[in-house]
C-alpha positions in Angstrom: 82.6 121.1 94.0 82.5 124.3 96.5 86.1 125.0 98.2 86.6 124.0 101.8 85.7 126.3 104.7 88.5 125.2 106.2 90.9 127.9 107.7 94.2 128.6 105.8 96.7 128.9 108.5 99.9 126.9 107.3 102.9 128.5 106.1 106.2 127.1 104.1 107.7 126.4 107.6 105.0 124.6 109.2 103.5 122.5 106.3 107.2 121.5 105.4 107.6 120.5 109.3 104.2 118.7 108.9 105.8 116.6 106.0 109.1 115.5 107.7 107.4 115.1 111.4 104.5 113.2 110.0 107.0 110.2 108.2 109.7 110.3 111.5 107.1 107.9 113.2 108.1 105.9 115.9 106.7 102.9 114.4 109.4 103.4 111.0 112.3 103.3 113.7 111.0 100.1 115.4 110.5 98.3 112.1 114.1 99.3 110.8 115.6 96.3 112.9 112.8 93.8 111.2 113.9 95.2 107.7 117.6 95.0 108.5 117.1 91.4 108.9 115.6 90.7 105.6 118.1 93.1 103.6 121.4 93.1 105.5 123.6 96.1 105.5 121.8 96.5 102.0 118.9 98.4 103.9 121.0 101.8 103.1 120.3 101.2 99.8 116.9 100.2 100.1 116.0 103.1 102.3 117.4 105.7 99.4 115.2 103.8 96.8 112.2 103.9 98.9 112.7 107.8 99.1 113.3 107.8 95.4 110.1 106.1 94.7 108.2 108.3 96.9 109.8 111.5 95.4 108.6 110.3 91.7 104.8 110.3 93.1 105.4 113.5 95.2 106.2 115.5 91.7 102.5 114.5 90.8 101.4 115.3 94.1 103.0 119.0 93.7 101.3 119.5 90.3 97.8 118.3 91.4 97.9 120.1 94.8 98.7 123.3 93.5 95.8 122.7 90.6 93.4 121.3 92.8 93.9 122.8 96.4 91.2 121.4 97.9 90.3 119.1 101.1 90.8 115.5 100.8 94.3 115.3 98.5 94.2 111.7 96.5 90.6 111.6 96.7 90.0 115.2 95.3 92.5 114.6 92.6 90.6 111.2 91.6 87.4 112.8 91.7 88.1 115.7 89.4 89.8 113.2 87.1 87.7 110.1 86.9 85.0 110.6 89.6 82.3 108.0 90.3 83.8 104.2 91.9 87.9 105.4 90.9 87.6 108.6 93.3 85.5 106.6 96.2 88.2 103.8 96.0 90.7 106.3 96.4 89.0 108.1 99.1 88.4 104.6 100.8 92.1 103.2 100.9 93.6 106.5 102.0 91.1 106.8 104.9 92.2 103.2 105.7 95.7 103.7 105.3 95.9 106.6 107.3 94.1 104.9 110.1 96.6 102.1 110.0 99.5 104.7 110.1 97.8 106.3 113.2 97.9 102.7 114.7 101.3 102.2 113.9 102.8 105.5 115.2 101.0 105.0 118.7 102.2 101.3 118.7 105.6 102.4 117.8 105.6 105.1 120.3 104.4 102.6 123.3 107.4 100.2 122.2 110.1 102.8 121.9 109.1 103.7 125.6 108.9 100.0 126.9 112.6 99.8 125.8 113.4 101.3 129.3 110.1 101.5 130.9 107.7 98.5 131.6 104.4 99.8 130.4 101.1 98.1 129.1 101.7 98.9 125.2 98.2 98.7 124.2 96.9 100.8 127.0 99.6 103.4 126.2 99.0 103.4 122.7 95.3 104.1 122.9 95.9 106.9 125.3 98.2 108.7 123.2 95.6 108.2 120.4 93.0 109.7 122.6 95.3 112.7 123.5 96.0 113.6 119.8 92.6 113.3 119.0 91.9 116.1 121.5 94.7 118.0 119.8 93.5 117.9 116.4 89.9 118.8 117.5 91.5 122.2 118.9 92.5 123.4 115.6 95.4 123.2 112.7 97.0 125.9 114.2 97.7 124.1 117.5 98.4 121.1 115.6 101.2 123.2 113.1 102.7 124.7 116.4 102.8 121.3 118.3 104.4 119.5 115.6 107.0 122.3 114.9 108.2 122.3 118.5 108.0 118.4 118.5 109.7 117.7 115.1 112.5 120.3 115.5 113.4 118.6 118.8 113.7 115.2 117.3 116.0 116.4 114.3 118.4 117.9 116.9 118.9 114.9 118.8 118.8 112.6 115.8 121.5 114.9 114.5 123.8 114.2 117.4 123.3 110.5 117.1 124.3 110.5 113.4 127.3 112.8 114.2 128.6 110.6 117.1 127.7 107.1 115.3 129.6 108.7 112.3 132.8 109.4 114.4 132.6 106.2 116.4 132.2 104.0 113.4 134.6 102.3 111.4 136.5 103.9 108.5 134.5 103.8 105.3 136.9 101.5 103.8 135.2 98.5 105.8 132.1 98.9 105.4 130.4 96.3 102.4 127.1 95.8 101.5 125.4 92.6 102.0 122.2 90.8 101.2 121.6 87.7 103.3 117.9 87.3 101.7 119.5 87.9 98.3 117.5 89.6 95.9 114.4 88.7 96.9 114.9 89.7 100.5 115.7 93.2 99.5 112.5 93.6 97.5 110.8 92.3 100.7 112.2 94.8 102.7 111.7 97.9 99.9 108.0 96.6 100.0 108.2 96.4 104.0 109.7 100.0 104.3 107.8 101.9 101.6 105.5 103.4 104.2 108.9 105.6 105.6 108.1 108.7 103.6 104.6 108.6 103.6 104.5 111.8 105.9 105.0 114.1 102.8 101.8 112.9 101.8 100.3 115.2 104.8 101.0 118.4 103.1 98.7 117.3 100.4 96.1 116.1 102.8 96.2 119.2 104.6 96.4 121.7 101.5 92.9 123.3 101.8 94.6 124.8 105.2 97.5 126.0 103.5 98.1 129.9 102.7 99.2 130.6 99.0 99.0 127.1 98.2 100.4 127.4 94.6 103.8 128.3 95.9 104.0 126.8 99.5 102.6 123.3 98.3 105.4 122.2 95.6 108.3 123.9 98.0 107.0 122.3 101.1 106.7 118.5 99.3 110.0 118.9 97.5 112.0 120.2 100.9 110.2 117.7 103.1 110.8 114.7 100.8 114.5 115.5 100.1 115.1 116.2 103.8 113.5 112.7 104.7 115.8 110.8 102.1 119.0 112.6 103.8 117.8 112.0 107.1 116.7 108.2 106.9 120.0 107.4 105.0 122.1 108.8 107.4 120.4 107.2 110.4 120.4 103.6 109.1 123.6 104.2 107.5 125.5 105.0 110.9 123.3 101.9 112.5 124.6 99.2 110.3 128.2 100.5 110.2 128.2 100.3 114.1 125.8 97.1 114.6 125.6 94.1 112.4 122.1 93.8 110.8 121.5 90.3 112.2 121.5 91.8 115.7 119.9 94.7 114.9 116.8 92.6 113.9 116.8 91.1 117.2 116.0 94.6 119.0 112.7 96.4 120.0 114.2 99.6 119.3 117.3 99.2 117.0 118.5 102.9 116.7 118.1 103.3 120.8 120.5 100.1 120.7 123.0 101.8 118.5 123.0 105.0 120.3 123.8 103.1 123.3 126.7 101.7 122.1 128.1 105.0 120.7 126.5 107.5 123.4 126.2 105.3 126.6 122.8 104.8 128.3 122.2 108.4 128.6 122.6 108.5 124.8 120.0 106.0 124.4 117.8 107.7 126.9 118.1 110.7 124.6 117.2 109.1 121.4 114.4 107.0 122.7 113.0 110.2 124.0 113.4 111.9 120.5 111.9 108.7 118.9 109.1 108.8 120.9 108.2 112.5 120.4 108.7 111.6 116.6 105.7 108.8 117.1 103.5 111.7 118.8 104.0 113.9 115.7 103.5 111.2 113.2 100.4 110.2 115.3 99.4 114.0 115.4 99.6 114.0 111.5 97.9 110.9 110.7 94.9 111.5 112.7 94.4 114.8 111.2 95.0 113.1 107.3 92.4 110.8 108.3 89.7 113.3 109.0 90.2 115.4 106.3 89.8 112.6 103.7 86.3 111.3 105.6 85.5 115.2 105.2 86.0 115.0 101.8 84.2 112.0 101.2 81.1 113.2 103.3 81.4 116.4 101.3 80.5 114.6 97.9 77.7 112.5 99.6 79.4 109.0 100.2 79.4 109.1 104.0 76.8 111.0 106.3 76.5 114.2 106.0 77.5 114.7 110.1 81.1 114.3 109.2 81.0 117.7 107.5 80.2 119.7 110.9 83.0 122.1 111.6 83.6 122.9 115.3 82.2 126.4 115.6 85.2 127.8 118.0 88.2 125.5 116.5 87.2 125.5 113.0 88.0 121.8 112.6 85.8 119.0 111.4 85.4 117.5 114.6 82.9 114.8 113.9 85.1 113.3 111.2 88.0 113.2 113.9 86.3 111.7 116.5 84.8 108.8 114.1 88.4 108.2 112.4 89.8 108.0 115.9 87.5 105.1 117.2 88.5 102.9 114.2 92.1 103.9 115.0 91.8 102.9 118.6 90.2 99.4 117.5 93.3 98.7 115.2 95.8 100.1 117.8 94.2 97.7 120.5 95.4 94.6 118.1 99.1 95.3 118.5 99.9 93.3 115.3 102.7 95.8 114.3 103.9 93.7 111.1 100.7 93.2 110.0 100.0 97.1 110.2 102.9 98.0 108.3 101.9 96.0 105.2 98.3 97.4 105.5 99.8 100.8 105.6 101.8 100.2 102.4 99.1 98.6 100.5 96.7 101.3 101.1 99.5 103.8 99.8 100.5 101.9 97.1 97.3 101.9 95.9 96.4 105.6 96.4 99.9 106.7 94.7 99.1 104.9 91.7 95.8 106.0 91.4 97.4 110.1 91.9 100.1 109.2 89.2 96.9 108.0 86.9 95.1 111.0 88.1 98.0 113.5 86.8 98.0 111.6 83.1 94.1 111.8 83.0 94.1 115.4 83.8 96.5 116.6 81.7 94.2 115.1 78.6 91.1 115.9 79.9 91.5 119.5 81.2 94.8 120.7 79.3 94.0 124.2 80.0 93.6 123.7 83.8 95.6 126.6 85.7 98.9 124.7 86.7 101.2 126.7 88.8 103.8 123.7 89.1 104.3 121.1 86.4 106.0 117.6 87.1 109.2 117.5 85.4 109.7 114.8 82.3 105.9 114.1 82.0 104.8 111.4 81.2 107.9 109.6 82.4 107.5 110.3 86.0 104.1 109.6 86.7 104.7 106.2 84.8 107.8 105.5 86.7 105.4 106.2 89.9 103.0 103.7 89.0 105.4 100.8 88.0 107.5 101.1 90.7 104.6 101.1 93.0 102.9 98.2 91.5 105.8 96.2 91.7 106.1 96.4 95.2 102.7 94.8 95.4 104.3 91.4 94.9 106.2 91.4 97.7 103.3 92.2 100.3 102.5 89.8 102.8 99.3 87.6 101.6 97.4 88.0 104.6 97.5 91.7 104.4 96.5 91.2 100.1 93.7 89.2 101.2 92.6 92.0 103.7 92.9 94.3 100.8 90.5 92.2 98.7 87.9 92.1 101.3 88.2 95.7 102.1 87.9 96.3 98.0 84.4 94.3 97.9 83.1 96.4 101.2 84.0 99.5 99.5 82.3 98.3 96.5 79.1 97.5 98.4 79.2 100.7 100.1 79.6 102.8 97.0 76.6 100.9 95.2 74.4 101.3 98.6 75.0 104.8 98.0 74.1 105.0 94.4 71.3 103.0 94.7 69.9 105.2 97.4 67.7 104.7 100.7 64.3 104.2 99.2 65.3 101.8 96.6 67.4 99.7 99.3 64.2 99.6 101.4 61.7 98.5 98.2 64.7 95.5 97.9 64.5 94.4 100.9 61.0 94.6 101.0 60.8 92.6 98.3 63.4 90.0 100.0 60.9 89.9 103.3 57.9 89.2 101.3 59.5 86.3 99.3 60.6 84.7 102.8 57.2 85.5 104.4 55.6 83.5 101.4 58.0 80.4 101.4 57.7 80.1 105.1 54.2 80.3 105.1 54.2 77.7 102.3 56.3 75.2 104.2 54.4 75.6 107.3 51.1 74.7 105.0 52.9 71.8 103.6 54.2 70.6 106.9 50.3 71.1 108.3 48.7 68.7 105.5 51.1 66.1 105.6 52.8 67.0 102.2 56.3 67.3 104.1 56.7 64.0 106.8 58.6 65.1 109.7 61.2 63.0 111.2 59.3 60.7 113.5 61.6 62.6 116.5 59.9 65.8 115.2 56.5 64.7 114.7 55.4 65.4 118.2 56.8 69.2 117.7 54.9 69.6 114.6 52.0 71.7 115.6 54.7 74.2 117.5 56.8 74.1 114.4 53.7 75.1 112.4 52.7 78.3 114.5 56.5 79.0 114.8 56.9 79.3 111.0 53.4 81.2 110.8 54.6 83.6 113.4 57.9 83.9 111.2 56.0 84.6 108.0 53.8 87.1 109.5 57.0 89.0 110.7 58.5 88.9 107.5 55.4 89.7 105.4 54.8 92.8 107.6 58.3 94.0 107.4 57.9 93.8 103.2 54.7 95.5 103.2 55.9 98.3 105.2 59.2 98.4 103.4 58.0 98.3 100.0 55.0 100.8 100.7 57.7 103.4 102.5 57.5 106.6 100.8 60.4 107.9 98.7 
């Protein structure tokens, strides 16, 4: 595969901010309330554990990203390691997951804003998708600059929230871990919050646009992953020390509610603004991620070549951005936050598992491949990443698992249609049409000769039915002949 023609414009600072900002989604702050209801104050440990699980796989991302710095991230890794159906399934689920993540980020933004301002959540969420689609078309440099400004502002406000909450909360001795849902509730909460740390994966998605990738990719991934573990753990710890988890579970914006208790209405407004901004930054990252994945799939012939078009002025895959955003808007319009969360997690659990498998495969298949960064404690880290990720599948909503199975069937169908080729599909459909045409003509003949007796109530329509069947037969035969005789 040839290297991508996308511009390399992201340095260490912008790449790290891309990973942090991509994870600080407004939707993530909205779903913390539901998770608190599942896990109680043990949500603090759940958030920390989710970070460690993510970090295990990030080590594999670091190695593969430096060895194969091309557009497509997970898909490209699987393509080099396995090729064929495994690569396509990887790219397919990563593409869908990023679209769900973009929908979650835009919905989270709208829900956060509605804490103080009555708005139409679906309309506002869709409007945000449209705005950031335009920003992404304008170029990755503008995306990086925008996200850096937004993320720095968010981190500053969240630092004030944590500091104020720490000073206002009870002494540490009074804090006790609780799990009202027991061990099961804790596991369910872990599966539910798994997507908190997915923004660091955005660095891999943008790896073809990162300067000096062999050094910047691993540094940015590890810095962003470590920072996110500290940020989320501190935010949740302060929240459950001040407000009981059962109360947090009832709030549309639990973190804003906590800020209101410690910083007053002005503090709640400030935190709401910060989280809303975070939602925009994550939406920004998700739109970019999904477009780069579809770009890579098109590059290898799985999707139409039109998605490979790069804007002459901005140097971005603008067609891929637009098409992906159209699907995102459709998902956003549903407004089903919890369902979208589990859908995001399902896709990334599949993706994380395949990334770790790709690392193991390439260590054996291409031992001489240049690897500026090597995952430590190999093979323990990729195996641990696979096992912990797959364990979470048992605690994902059954409806989402059903959707995942349906999407897998659709992916297999799309892949095999691509492999068979357009000409063979036409011939196959031509044969089917000829068969239907011949059967319909036989049925018309049997009715006309009286071999098949019609019910008395239909006997008066026998002639009409005969000519109707002849017409249908003629159409199918004509379509069959045209398809079968088509040139390759």
